MDTraj code that builds the backbone (N, CA, C; nanometers):
import mdtraj as md
import numpy as np

residues = "MET GLY SER VAL ASN CYS ARG ILE ALA PRO ALA LYS VAL LEU LYS GLU ALA VAL ALA GLY GLY ILE THR MET PHE GLN PHE ARG GLU LYS GLY THR GLY ALA LEU THR ALA GLN VAL LYS PHE ASN LEU GLY ARG ARG LEU GLN LYS ILE CYS ARG ALA ASN GLY VAL PRO PHE ILE VAL ASN ASP ASP ILE ASP LEU ALA ILE ALA LEU ASP ALA ASP GLY ILE HIS VAL GLY GLN ASP ASP THR PRO ALA LEU ALA ILE ARG GLN LEU LEU GLY GLU ASP LYS ILE VAL GLY VAL SER ALA HIS SER LEU ALA GLU ALA ARG GLN ALA ILE ALA ASP GLY ALA ASP TYR LEU GLY ILE GLY PRO VAL TYR PRO THR SER SER LYS GLU ASP ALA GLN ALA VAL ARG GLY THR SER PHE ILE GLU GLU ILE ARG ASN SER GLY ILE THR ILE PRO LEU VAL GLY ILE GLY GLY ILE THR VAL HIS ASN ALA ALA PRO VAL LEU ALA ALA GLY ALA ASP GLY ILE SER VAL ILE SER ALA ILE ALA GLY ALA GLU ASP ILE THR LEU ALA ALA ARG GLY PHE VAL HIS GLU VAL ASN LEU SER GLY SER".split()
xyz = np.array([
    [-2.6808, -5.0474, 9.7180],
    [-2.5689, -4.9758, 9.7195],
    [-2.5795, -4.8545, 9.8322],
    [-2.4675, -4.8114, 9.8828],
    [-2.4674, -4.6769, 9.9591],
    [-2.3603, -4.5942, 9.9178],
    [-2.3360, -4.4860, 9.9926],
    [-2.2303, -4.3852, 9.9485],
    [-2.0894, -4.4656, 9.9506],
    [-2.0756, -4.5558, 10.0402],
    [-1.9418, -4.6089, 10.0598],
    [-1.8970, -4.7018, 9.9248],
    [-1.9790, -4.7308, 9.8756],
    [-1.9880, -4.8308, 9.7444],
    [-1.9467, -4.7369, 9.6263],
    [-1.9490, -4.6204, 9.6266],
    [-1.9474, -4.5512, 9.5008],
    [-1.8194, -4.4662, 9.4733],
    [-1.7643, -4.4722, 9.3675],
    [-1.6450, -4.3832, 9.3075],
    [-1.6947, -4.2659, 9.2728],
    [-1.8166, -4.2425, 9.2254],
    [-1.8643, -4.1102, 9.1905],
    [-1.9915, -4.0943, 9.2626],
    [-2.0620, -3.9846, 9.2646],
    [-2.1725, -3.9289, 9.3410],
    [-2.2919, -4.0529, 9.3248],
    [-2.3440, -4.0987, 9.4371],
    [-2.4418, -4.1966, 9.4329],
    [-2.5501, -4.1709, 9.3583],
    [-2.6116, -4.0541, 9.3418],
    [-2.7189, -4.0236, 9.2498],
    [-2.6826, -4.0468, 9.1026],
    [-2.5665, -4.0201, 9.0673],
    [-2.5210, -4.0486, 8.9291],
    [-2.4970, -4.1993, 8.9167],
    [-2.4597, -4.2534, 9.0066],
    [-2.4487, -4.4281, 8.9866],
    [-2.5844, -4.4721, 8.9766],
    [-2.6831, -4.4373, 9.0589],
    [-2.8235, -4.4864, 9.0493],
    [-2.8859, -4.4511, 8.9147],
    [-2.8606, -4.3225, 8.8697],
    [-2.9192, -4.2813, 8.7495],
    [-2.8691, -4.3756, 8.6171],
    [-2.7379, -4.3898, 8.6185],
    [-2.6787, -4.4679, 8.5222],
    [-2.7162, -4.6160, 8.5273],
    [-2.7390, -4.6664, 8.6542],
    [-2.7683, -4.7871, 8.6654],
    [-2.9237, -4.8189, 8.6317],
    [-2.9989, -4.7304, 8.6560],
    [-3.1367, -4.7205, 8.5975],
    [-3.1416, -4.7241, 8.4345],
    [-3.0629, -4.6530, 8.3817],
    [-3.0683, -4.6290, 8.2564],
    [-3.0124, -4.7652, 8.1875],
    [-2.9463, -4.8658, 8.2747],
    [-2.9102, -4.9748, 8.2241],
    [-3.0089, -5.0890, 8.2490],
    [-3.1180, -5.0459, 8.3328],
    [-3.2333, -5.1587, 8.3170],
    [-3.2412, -5.2175, 8.4564],
    [-3.1858, -5.1924, 8.5634],
    [-3.2079, -5.2552, 8.6975],
    [-3.3504, -5.2352, 8.7429],
    [-3.3979, -5.3434, 8.8031],
    [-3.5375, -5.3615, 8.8185],
    [-3.5888, -5.3418, 8.9739],
    [-3.4801, -5.3143, 9.0658],
    [-3.5038, -5.2856, 9.2065],
    [-3.3766, -5.2213, 9.2494],
    [-3.3999, -5.1219, 9.3543],
    [-3.2727, -5.0804, 9.4212],
    [-3.2771, -5.0858, 9.5829],
    [-3.1795, -5.1218, 9.6385],
    [-3.1677, -5.1267, 9.7830],
    [-3.0811, -5.0355, 9.8300],
    [-3.1287, -4.9476, 9.9209],
    [-3.0386, -4.8588, 9.9758],
    [-2.9410, -4.9314, 10.0903],
    [-2.8346, -4.9292, 10.0842],
    [-2.7510, -5.0034, 10.1964],
    [-2.6383, -4.9102, 10.2395],
    [-2.6655, -4.8460, 10.3257],
    [-2.5760, -4.7298, 10.3797],
    [-2.4945, -4.7947, 10.5014],
    [-2.3841, -4.8698, 10.4721],
    [-2.3270, -4.9388, 10.5872],
    [-2.1704, -4.9474, 10.5689],
    [-2.1020, -4.9868, 10.6593],
    [-1.9603, -5.0066, 10.6669],
    [-1.8717, -4.8724, 10.7057],
    [-1.7517, -4.8953, 10.6775],
    [-1.6624, -4.7705, 10.7279],
    [-1.6961, -4.6443, 10.6543],
    [-1.7139, -4.5461, 10.7261],
    [-1.7324, -4.4210, 10.6584],
    [-1.8839, -4.3923, 10.6090],
    [-1.9792, -4.4763, 10.6482],
    [-2.1185, -4.4672, 10.6117],
    [-2.1860, -4.3573, 10.6613],
    [-2.2812, -4.2995, 10.6046],
    [-2.3421, -4.1800, 10.6506],
    [-2.4331, -4.2207, 10.7603],
    [-2.4835, -4.1305, 10.8535],
    [-2.5804, -4.1548, 10.9608],
    [-2.6725, -4.0412, 10.9761],
    [-2.7877, -4.0601, 11.0557],
    [-2.8759, -3.9632, 11.0885],
    [-2.9350, -3.8907, 10.9657],
    [-2.9584, -3.7503, 10.9729],
    [-3.0099, -3.6642, 10.8736],
    [-2.9366, -3.6857, 10.7340],
    [-2.8146, -3.6965, 10.7383],
    [-2.7433, -3.6953, 10.6190],
    [-2.7803, -3.8362, 10.5311],
    [-2.7877, -3.9275, 10.6187],
    [-2.8228, -4.0724, 10.5552],
    [-2.9632, -4.0656, 10.5091],
    [-3.0489, -3.9964, 10.5841],
    [-3.2024, -3.9943, 10.5401],
    [-3.2127, -3.9021, 10.4022],
    [-3.1402, -3.7893, 10.4091],
    [-3.1217, -3.6958, 10.2822],
    [-3.0847, -3.7802, 10.1573],
    [-2.9849, -3.8552, 10.1684],
    [-2.9334, -3.9464, 10.0646],
    [-3.0329, -4.0340, 10.0080],
    [-3.1130, -4.1060, 10.1143],
    [-3.2042, -4.2169, 10.0889],
    [-3.3309, -4.1333, 10.0003],
    [-3.3509, -4.0168, 10.0584],
    [-3.4533, -3.9494, 9.9907],
    [-3.4368, -3.9066, 9.8529],
    [-3.3236, -3.8727, 9.8354],
    [-3.2661, -3.8285, 9.6816],
    [-3.2711, -3.9540, 9.5978],
    [-3.2065, -4.0533, 9.6371],
    [-3.2174, -4.1930, 9.5687],
    [-3.3461, -4.2452, 9.5426],
    [-3.4387, -4.2352, 9.6373],
    [-3.5678, -4.2757, 9.6208],
    [-3.6324, -4.2000, 9.5106],
    [-3.6295, -4.0641, 9.4883],
    [-3.6896, -3.9797, 9.3998],
    [-3.6525, -4.0336, 9.2644],
    [-3.5233, -4.0593, 9.2585],
    [-3.4763, -4.1182, 9.1044],
    [-3.5370, -4.2644, 9.0775],
    [-3.5582, -4.3329, 9.1783],
    [-3.6384, -4.4630, 9.1641],
    [-3.7811, -4.4388, 9.1269],
    [-3.8292, -4.3365, 9.2076],
    [-3.9889, -4.3327, 9.1774],
    [-3.9908, -4.2699, 9.0547],
    [-3.9154, -4.1815, 9.0014],
    [-3.9135, -4.1083, 8.8684],
    [-3.9099, -4.2119, 8.7518],
    [-3.8492, -4.3342, 8.7771],
    [-3.8326, -4.4267, 8.6777],
    [-3.9002, -4.5477, 8.7044],
    [-3.9800, -4.5683, 8.8107],
    [-4.0645, -4.6845, 8.8139],
    [-3.9900, -4.8081, 8.8812],
    [-3.8775, -4.7642, 8.9526],
    [-3.7888, -4.8746, 9.0151],
    [-3.8396, -4.8866, 9.1500],
    [-3.8664, -5.0153, 9.2028],
    [-3.8915, -5.0161, 9.3416],
    [-3.7709, -4.9754, 9.4269],
    [-3.7811, -4.9004, 9.5469],
    [-3.6919, -4.8362, 9.6319],
    [-3.6975, -4.9247, 9.7663],
    [-3.5952, -5.0226, 9.8204],
    [-3.6157, -5.0657, 9.9482],
    [-3.4903, -5.0443, 10.0224],
    [-3.4895, -5.0571, 10.1396],
    [-3.4036, -5.0293, 10.2561],
    [-3.3428, -5.1386, 10.3084],
    [-3.2061, -5.1449, 10.3281],
    [-3.1465, -5.2638, 10.3929],
    [-3.1525, -5.2400, 10.5531],
    [-3.2121, -5.3351, 10.6112],
    [-3.2069, -5.3547, 10.7481],
    [-3.2710, -5.2414, 10.8460],
    [-3.2829, -5.1216, 10.8004],
    [-3.3180, -5.0080, 10.8807],
    [-3.4780, -4.9650, 10.8787],
    [-3.5394, -5.0323, 10.9638],
    [-3.6947, -5.0380, 10.9529],
    [-3.7386, -4.8934, 10.9785],
    [-3.6571, -4.8139, 11.0805],
    [-3.7056, -4.6889, 11.1063],
    [-3.6972, -4.5900, 10.9720],
    [-3.5872, -4.6124, 10.8997],
    [-3.5849, -4.5446, 10.7764],
    [-3.6621, -4.5768, 10.6793],
    [-3.6903, -4.6970, 10.6701],
    [-3.7950, -4.7478, 10.5610],
    [-3.9313, -4.6890, 10.5905],
    [-3.9561, -4.6709, 10.7270],
    [-4.0926, -4.6124, 10.7570],
    [-4.0759, -4.4704, 10.7391],
    [-3.9788, -4.4030, 10.7588],
    [-3.9698, -4.2527, 10.7496],
    [-3.9739, -4.2076, 10.6060],
    [-3.9045, -4.3079, 10.5162],
    [-3.9087, -4.2655, 10.3698],
    [-4.0317, -4.3159, 10.3008],
    [-4.1088, -4.3943, 10.3829],
    [-4.2365, -4.4674, 10.3101],
    [-4.1622, -4.5450, 10.1917],
    [-4.0716, -4.6320, 10.2110],
    [-3.9939, -4.7068, 10.1213],
    [-4.0878, -4.8132, 10.0540],
    [-4.0682, -4.8547, 9.9475],
    [-4.1487, -4.9801, 9.8771],
    [-4.1137, -5.1049, 9.9694],
    [-4.0061, -5.1016, 10.0518],
    [-3.9921, -5.2235, 10.1370],
    [-3.8676, -5.2195, 10.1940],
    [-3.8259, -5.3500, 10.2485],
    [-3.7000, -5.3650, 10.3287],
    [-3.6395, -5.4919, 10.3205],
    [-3.5065, -5.5043, 10.3216],
    [-3.4582, -5.6466, 10.3260],
    [-3.3666, -5.6589, 10.4631],
    [-3.4031, -5.7716, 10.5206],
    [-3.3357, -5.8010, 10.6683],
    [-3.2522, -5.9229, 10.6519],
    [-3.1526, -5.9306, 10.7196],
    [-3.0840, -6.0521, 10.7638],
    [-3.1451, -6.1459, 10.8752],
    [-3.0715, -6.2453, 10.9063],
    [-3.1325, -6.3334, 11.0199],
    [-3.0988, -6.2554, 11.1498],
    [-3.0081, -6.1646, 11.1556],
    [-2.9881, -6.1006, 11.2878],
    [-3.0554, -5.9677, 11.3116],
    [-3.1314, -5.9311, 11.2183],
    [-3.2164, -5.8096, 11.2139],
    [-3.3603, -5.8444, 11.2789],
    [-3.4425, -5.7539, 11.2636],
    [-3.5776, -5.7537, 11.3099],
    [-3.6481, -5.8725, 11.2408],
    [-3.7216, -5.9588, 11.3009],
    [-3.8047, -6.0697, 11.2226],
    [-3.8957, -6.0258, 11.1289],
    [-3.9091, -6.0946, 11.0244],
    [-3.9902, -6.0714, 10.9155],
    [-4.1311, -6.0489, 10.9569],
    [-4.1809, -6.1293, 11.0589],
    [-4.3062, -6.1120, 11.0985],
    [-4.3267, -5.9902, 11.1572],
    [-4.2571, -5.9331, 11.2445],
    [-4.2646, -5.7964, 11.2983],
    [-4.2682, -5.6926, 11.2151],
    [-4.1790, -5.7017, 11.1062],
    [-4.1562, -5.6132, 11.0163],
    [-4.3028, -5.6063, 10.9194],
    [-4.3420, -5.6999, 10.8865],
    [-4.4692, -5.7308, 10.8087],
    [-4.5831, -5.6355, 10.8947],
    [-4.5753, -5.6511, 11.0187],
    [-4.6808, -5.5988, 11.1005],
    [-4.6593, -5.4456, 11.1074],
    [-4.5329, -5.3994, 11.1040],
    [-4.5185, -5.2697, 11.1182],
    [-4.5246, -5.1930, 10.9655],
    [-4.4974, -5.2577, 10.8604],
    [-4.4959, -5.2034, 10.7268],
    [-4.6222, -5.2268, 10.6553],
    [-4.6991, -5.3297, 10.6960],
    [-4.8397, -5.3628, 10.6301],
    [-4.8131, -5.4600, 10.5129],
    [-4.9172, -5.4810, 10.4628],
    [-4.9217, -5.5922, 10.3428],
    [-4.8755, -5.5436, 10.2097],
    [-4.8785, -5.4203, 10.1907],
    [-4.8457, -5.3704, 10.0549],
    [-4.6926, -5.3400, 10.0381],
    [-4.6048, -5.3685, 10.1312],
    [-4.4702, -5.3360, 10.1176],
    [-4.4086, -5.4663, 10.0958],
    [-4.2811, -5.4527, 10.0343],
    [-4.1943, -5.5706, 9.9858],
    [-4.1133, -5.6050, 10.1088],
    [-4.1086, -5.7149, 10.1733],
    [-4.0136, -5.7710, 10.2428],
    [-3.9354, -5.8870, 10.2065],
    [-3.7923, -5.8584, 10.2060],
    [-3.7113, -5.9536, 10.1666],
    [-3.6205, -6.0072, 10.2835],
    [-3.5861, -6.1439, 10.2910],
    [-3.5091, -6.1811, 10.3906],
    [-3.4031, -6.2779, 10.3559],
    [-3.2767, -6.2514, 10.4145],
    [-3.1539, -6.3359, 10.3785],
    [-3.1770, -6.4711, 10.4418],
    [-3.1643, -6.5853, 10.3693],
    [-3.1732, -6.7211, 10.4311],
    [-3.0462, -6.8063, 10.4079],
    [-3.0031, -6.8684, 10.5018],
    [-2.8669, -6.9570, 10.4875],
    [-2.9056, -7.1148, 10.5175],
    [-3.0256, -7.1241, 10.5409],
    [-3.0827, -7.2808, 10.5554],
    [-3.2097, -7.3051, 10.5202],
    [-3.2382, -7.4180, 10.4898],
    [-3.3826, -7.4582, 10.4596],
    [-3.4832, -7.4098, 10.5579],
    [-3.4440, -7.4452, 10.7029],
    [-3.5297, -7.3978, 10.7917],
    [-3.5514, -7.2503, 10.8080],
    [-3.4365, -7.1698, 10.7898],
    [-3.4467, -7.0121, 10.7852],
    [-3.5304, -6.9874, 10.6661],
    [-3.5389, -7.0231, 10.5482],
    [-3.6066, -7.0171, 10.4364],
    [-3.7647, -7.0288, 10.4689],
    [-3.7847, -7.1471, 10.5202],
    [-3.9270, -7.1800, 10.5454],
    [-3.9926, -7.0786, 10.6477],
    [-3.9009, -7.0597, 10.7599],
    [-3.9502, -6.9516, 10.8612],
    [-3.9839, -6.8015, 10.7982],
    [-3.8961, -6.7841, 10.6985],
    [-3.9020, -6.6461, 10.6565],
    [-4.0426, -6.6328, 10.5793],
    [-4.0708, -6.7400, 10.5029],
    [-4.1831, -6.7444, 10.4267],
    [-4.3129, -6.7582, 10.5133],
    [-4.3129, -6.8339, 10.6220],
    [-4.4045, -6.8251, 10.7284],
    [-4.4338, -6.6906, 10.7886],
    [-4.3242, -6.6073, 10.8032],
    [-4.3300, -6.4816, 10.8454],
    [-4.3803, -6.3561, 10.7628],
    [-4.3960, -6.4213, 10.6276],
    [-4.4537, -6.2961, 10.5243],
    [-4.3511, -6.2551, 10.4434],
    [-4.2191, -6.3236, 10.4237],
    [-4.1304, -6.2693, 10.3202],
    [-4.1785, -6.2841, 10.1807],
    [-4.1467, -6.1783, 10.1020],
    [-4.1938, -6.1826, 9.9524],
    [-4.0965, -6.2381, 9.8776],
    [-3.9636, -6.2446, 9.8956],
    [-3.8505, -6.3137, 9.8452],
    [-3.7496, -6.3417, 9.9407],
    [-3.6415, -6.4292, 9.8971],
    [-3.5449, -6.4675, 9.9830],
    [-3.4171, -6.4342, 9.9085],
    [-3.3064, -6.3849, 9.9948],
    [-3.1807, -6.3626, 9.9359],
    [-3.1150, -6.4658, 9.9885],
    [-3.0340, -6.5478, 9.8944],
    [-2.9666, -6.6569, 9.9067],
    [-2.8119, -6.6430, 9.8827],
    [-2.7366, -6.6571, 9.9698],
    [-2.5802, -6.6438, 9.9613],
    [-2.5115, -6.6464, 10.0802],
    [-2.3874, -6.5982, 10.0807],
    [-2.3174, -6.5627, 9.9530],
    [-2.2767, -6.6698, 9.8572],
    [-2.3081, -6.6479, 9.7458],
    [-2.2979, -6.7489, 9.6415],
    [-2.1289, -6.7669, 9.6060],
    [-2.0777, -6.6595, 9.5892],
    [-1.9332, -6.6495, 9.5731],
    [-1.8614, -6.5570, 9.6650],
    [-1.7325, -6.5447, 9.6903],
    [-1.6608, -6.4731, 9.7947],
    [-1.7150, -6.3087, 9.7470],
    [-1.7193, -6.2334, 9.8362],
    [-1.7449, -6.0952, 9.8299],
    [-1.6820, -6.0065, 9.9343],
    [-1.6361, -5.8811, 9.8760],
    [-1.5616, -5.7975, 9.9642],
    [-1.6661, -5.6900, 10.0039],
    [-1.7772, -5.6840, 9.9588],
    [-1.8674, -5.5747, 9.9756],
    [-1.9429, -5.5845, 10.1130],
    [-1.9504, -5.7083, 10.1799],
    [-1.9991, -5.7111, 10.3040],
    [-1.9040, -5.7631, 10.3974],
    [-1.8909, -5.6832, 10.5050],
    [-1.7722, -5.7098, 10.6163],
    [-1.8185, -5.8502, 10.6927],
    [-1.9496, -5.8707, 10.7136],
    [-1.9973, -5.9718, 10.7844],
    [-2.0534, -6.0774, 10.7265],
    [-2.0143, -6.1043, 10.6028],
    [-2.0547, -6.2101, 10.5203],
    [-2.0440, -6.3592, 10.5719],
    [-2.1471, -6.4418, 10.5421],
    [-2.1495, -6.5747, 10.5842],
    [-2.0448, -6.6670, 10.4964],
    [-2.0251, -6.7695, 10.5187],
    [-1.9447, -6.8726, 10.4432],
    [-2.0018, -6.8841, 10.3185],
    [-1.9075, -6.8968, 10.2039],
    [-1.9470, -6.8994, 10.0752],
    [-2.0512, -7.0248, 10.0383],
    [-2.1544, -7.0263, 9.9856],
    [-2.2485, -7.1451, 9.9665],
    [-2.2413, -7.2052, 9.8195],
    [-2.1855, -7.1304, 9.7167],
    [-2.2017, -7.1681, 9.5880],
    [-2.3402, -7.1731, 9.5422],
    [-2.3689, -7.2412, 9.4298],
    [-2.5131, -7.2450, 9.3732],
    [-2.5945, -7.3589, 9.4287],
    [-2.5312, -7.4495, 9.5024],
    [-2.6061, -7.5665, 9.5391],
    [-2.6995, -7.5436, 9.6414],
    [-2.6923, -7.4309, 9.7295],
    [-2.8004, -7.4157, 9.8232],
    [-2.9311, -7.3527, 9.7499],
    [-2.9200, -7.2773, 9.6395],
    [-3.0093, -7.2359, 9.5575],
    [-3.0922, -7.3540, 9.4895],
    [-3.0237, -7.4631, 9.4591],
    [-3.0850, -7.5672, 9.3828],
    [-3.1548, -7.6475, 9.4989],
    [-3.0946, -7.6530, 9.6345],
    [-3.1671, -7.7448, 9.7357],
    [-3.3008, -7.6625, 9.7653],
    [-3.2957, -7.5224, 9.7820],
    [-3.4126, -7.4375, 9.8099],
    [-3.5386, -7.4535, 9.7125],
    [-3.4901, -7.4512, 9.5755],
    [-3.5786, -7.4836, 9.4740],
    [-3.6389, -7.6103, 9.4793],
    [-3.5547, -7.7062, 9.4936],
    [-3.6052, -7.8468, 9.4870],
    [-3.6801, -7.9001, 9.6013],
    [-3.6724, -7.8145, 9.7003],
    [-3.7654, -7.8460, 9.8303],
    [-3.9175, -7.7889, 9.8108],
    [-3.9380, -7.7396, 9.6904],
    [-4.0844, -7.6897, 9.6739],
    [-4.1107, -7.5743, 9.7009],
    [-4.0092, -7.4670, 9.7502],
    [-4.0413, -7.3297, 9.7790],
    [-4.0351, -7.2566, 9.6446],
    [-4.1417, -7.1771, 9.6259],
    [-4.1627, -7.1203, 9.4964],
    [-4.1539, -6.9688, 9.4986],
    [-4.1383, -6.9059, 9.6110],
    [-4.1370, -6.7594, 9.6015],
    [-4.0046, -6.7175, 9.5411],
    [-3.9804, -6.5864, 9.4841],
    [-3.8531, -6.5541, 9.4324],
    [-3.7421, -6.5638, 9.5199],
    [-3.6319, -6.6276, 9.4576],
    [-3.5003, -6.6250, 9.5034],
    [-3.4006, -6.5360, 9.4364],
    [-3.3233, -6.4696, 9.5265],
    [-3.2357, -6.3651, 9.4698],
    [-3.0985, -6.4155, 9.4985],
    [-2.9878, -6.4464, 9.4198],
    [-2.8750, -6.4837, 9.4526],
    [-2.7966, -6.3353, 9.4943],
    [-2.6992, -6.3737, 9.5923],
    [-2.6381, -6.2580, 9.6534],
    [-2.4859, -6.2898, 9.6824],
    [-2.3969, -6.2112, 9.6563],
    [-2.2584, -6.2289, 9.6981],
    [-2.1537, -6.2596, 9.6002],
    [-2.0654, -6.1710, 9.5480],
    [-1.9662, -6.1910, 9.4610],
    [-2.0009, -6.2160, 9.3132],
    [-2.1289, -6.1832, 9.2864],
    [-2.1862, -6.2237, 9.1506],
    [-2.1333, -6.1102, 9.0420],
    [-2.0813, -6.1592, 8.9453],
    [-2.0471, -6.0759, 8.8323],
    [-2.1238, -6.1094, 8.6851],
    [-2.1185, -6.0388, 8.5978],
    [-2.1672, -6.0588, 8.4521],
    [-2.1236, -6.2019, 8.4213],
    [-1.9854, -6.2177, 8.4573],
    [-1.9176, -6.3552, 8.4076],
    [-1.9660, -6.4843, 8.4744],
    [-2.0048, -6.4522, 8.5998],
    [-2.0514, -6.5968, 8.6817],
    [-2.1954, -6.5902, 8.7058],
    [-2.2828, -6.5067, 8.6630],
    [-2.4318, -6.4881, 8.7029],
    [-2.5151, -6.6068, 8.6216],
    [-2.4598, -6.6472, 8.5164],
    [-2.5467, -6.7755, 8.4485],
    [-2.5717, -6.8759, 8.5347],
    [-2.4644, -6.9623, 8.6130],
    [-2.4894, -7.0587, 8.6963],
    [-2.5912, -7.0220, 8.7937],
    [-2.5806, -6.9146, 8.8676],
    [-2.6728, -6.8683, 8.9548],
    [-2.8195, -6.8769, 8.9271],
    [-2.8415, -6.8328, 8.7972],
    [-2.9769, -6.8384, 8.7361],
    [-3.0090, -6.9751, 8.7019],
    [-2.9196, -7.0500, 8.6622],
    [-2.9536, -7.1992, 8.6173],
    [-2.9817, -7.2632, 8.7218],
    [-2.9340, -7.2386, 8.8419],
    [-2.9623, -7.3122, 8.9517],
    [-3.0903, -7.2916, 9.0005],
    [-3.1717, -7.1901, 8.9749],
    [-3.2893, -7.1642, 9.0152],
    [-3.3354, -7.0212, 9.0617],
    [-3.2232, -6.9319, 9.0705],
    [-3.2378, -6.8120, 9.1093],
    [-3.3258, -6.7158, 9.0203],
    [-3.4210, -6.6379, 9.0667],
    [-3.5095, -6.5490, 8.9799],
    [-3.4265, -6.4312, 8.9430],
    [-3.3384, -6.3916, 9.0175],
    [-3.2710, -6.2532, 9.0024],
    [-3.1499, -6.2642, 9.0823],
    [-3.0630, -6.1723, 9.0669],
    [-2.9474, -6.1480, 9.1187],
    [-2.9205, -6.0156, 9.1896],
    [-2.8411, -6.0000, 9.2957],
    [-2.8341, -5.8714, 9.3761],
    [-2.6752, -5.8546, 9.3675],
    [-2.6389, -5.7268, 9.3250],
    [-2.5055, -5.6874, 9.3287],
    [-2.4788, -5.5522, 9.3783],
    [-2.3571, -5.5382, 9.4157],
    [-2.3115, -5.4016, 9.4662],
    [-2.1859, -5.3485, 9.3755],
    [-2.0824, -5.3922, 9.4033],
    [-1.9673, -5.3445, 9.3237],
    [-1.9543, -5.3895, 9.1836],
    [-2.0247, -5.4867, 9.1381],
    [-2.0206, -5.5322, 8.9764],
    [-2.0951, -5.4254, 8.9047],
    [-2.1735, -5.3540, 8.9720],
    [-2.2445, -5.2283, 8.9096],
    [-2.1912, -5.0985, 8.9511],
    [-2.1835, -5.0793, 9.0795],
    [-2.1475, -4.9523, 9.1497],
    [-2.0081, -4.9136, 9.1208],
    [-1.9213, -5.0212, 9.1043],
    [-1.7767, -5.0076, 9.0868],
    [-1.7304, -5.0153, 8.9478],
    [-1.8182, -5.0196, 8.8348],
    [-1.8016, -5.0708, 8.7106],
    [-1.7449, -4.9259, 8.6513],
    [-1.6579, -4.9243, 8.5431],
    [-1.6288, -4.8078, 8.4742],
    [-1.7369, -4.7670, 8.3923],
    [-1.8148, -4.8465, 8.3279],
    [-1.9315, -4.8038, 8.2419],
    [-2.0696, -4.8587, 8.3314],
    [-2.1180, -4.7918, 8.4321],
    [-2.2337, -4.8445, 8.5032],
    [-2.3551, -4.8958, 8.4258],
    [-2.3844, -4.8162, 8.3366],
    [-2.4911, -4.8401, 8.2306],
    [-2.4703, -4.9844, 8.1673],
    [-2.3532, -4.9898, 8.1056],
    [-2.3126, -5.1095, 8.0236],
    [-2.3170, -5.2297, 8.1255],
    [-2.2696, -5.2120, 8.2495],
    [-2.2659, -5.3274, 8.3421],
    [-2.4020, -5.3856, 8.3716],
    [-2.4893, -5.2807, 8.4039],
    [-2.6231, -5.3028, 8.4470],
    [-2.6861, -5.3959, 8.3160],
    [-2.6778, -5.3286, 8.1995],
    [-2.7479, -5.3937, 8.0743],
    [-2.6875, -5.5497, 8.0707],
    [-2.5688, -5.5714, 8.0938],
    [-2.5079, -5.6967, 8.0956],
    [-2.5790, -5.7938, 8.1949],
    [-2.6008, -5.7477, 8.3020],
    [-2.6838, -5.8381, 8.4074],
    [-2.8317, -5.8679, 8.3641],
    [-2.8983, -5.7623, 8.2990],
    [-3.0282, -5.7655, 8.2487],
    [-3.0079, -5.8909, 8.1362],
    [-2.9265, -5.8646, 8.0641],
    [-2.9125, -5.9599, 7.9511],
    [-2.8954, -6.1022, 8.0049],
    [-2.8253, -6.1226, 8.1027],
    [-2.7918, -6.2632, 8.1460],
    [-2.9349, -6.3149, 8.2232],
    [-2.9934, -6.2221, 8.2861],
    [-3.1243, -6.2802, 8.3526],
    [-3.2367, -6.3096, 8.2331],
    [-3.2292, -6.2192, 8.1186],
    [-3.3314, -6.2484, 8.0223],
    [-3.2953, -6.3703, 7.9500],
    [-3.1753, -6.3900, 7.9305],
    [-3.1172, -6.5334, 7.8624],
    [-3.1528, -6.6446, 7.9334],
    [-3.1551, -6.6257, 8.0709],
    [-3.1923, -6.7440, 8.1657],
    [-3.3562, -6.7936, 8.1711],
    [-3.4241, -6.6724, 8.1103],
    [-3.5837, -6.6881, 8.1209],
    [-3.6378, -6.6691, 8.2803],
    [-3.5506, -6.6097, 8.3482],
    [-3.5904, -6.5909, 8.4885],
    [-3.6969, -6.4804, 8.4951],
])
top = md.Topology()
chain = top.add_chain()
for i, resn in enumerate(residues, 1):
    res = top.add_residue(resn, chain, resSeq=i)
    for name in ("N", "CA", "C"):
        top.add_atom(name, md.element.get_by_symbol(name[0]), res)
traj = md.Trajectory(xyz[None], top)
């Protein structure tokens, strides 16, 4: 999430989500009204400190320069961003590199380039991402898993606590959400609900 996704202060959102058991946080400062330059960096640093204090990996969406400047735990990139191979060379072997994949060929290329996990979606319709691809449902997750690919798969796009189970049953190891937690009335409870679904699936 980023500041544009929050009804209340981003730091409070993150603290409450951490209390609910989230296992990774991606700083995604994008969209209309998003922060830039030093203000963006300052928010990233503040959120990173919360993650570090609680043992939650902090990764940055798309922005390789920010990831390096913050010494983030990793980065997530799409197909139109810097290739994973170049990112791996810049960040080193000890950082997390996640890549969005929309085809089996993209998935295999990302793995060859050094991706640690794949973001698969959008599984369901989403309003959080202005440039989202066509909805894929859970069938693409099954296709990738059945192809012999074994690295972690993360379902992305329109996932709620009520529709998460089919995503995990299809073979996803985890789920990535924005509004379902950041926009929830009770953020901690929402995060706990997702953790419960993942634990039920055995992922």
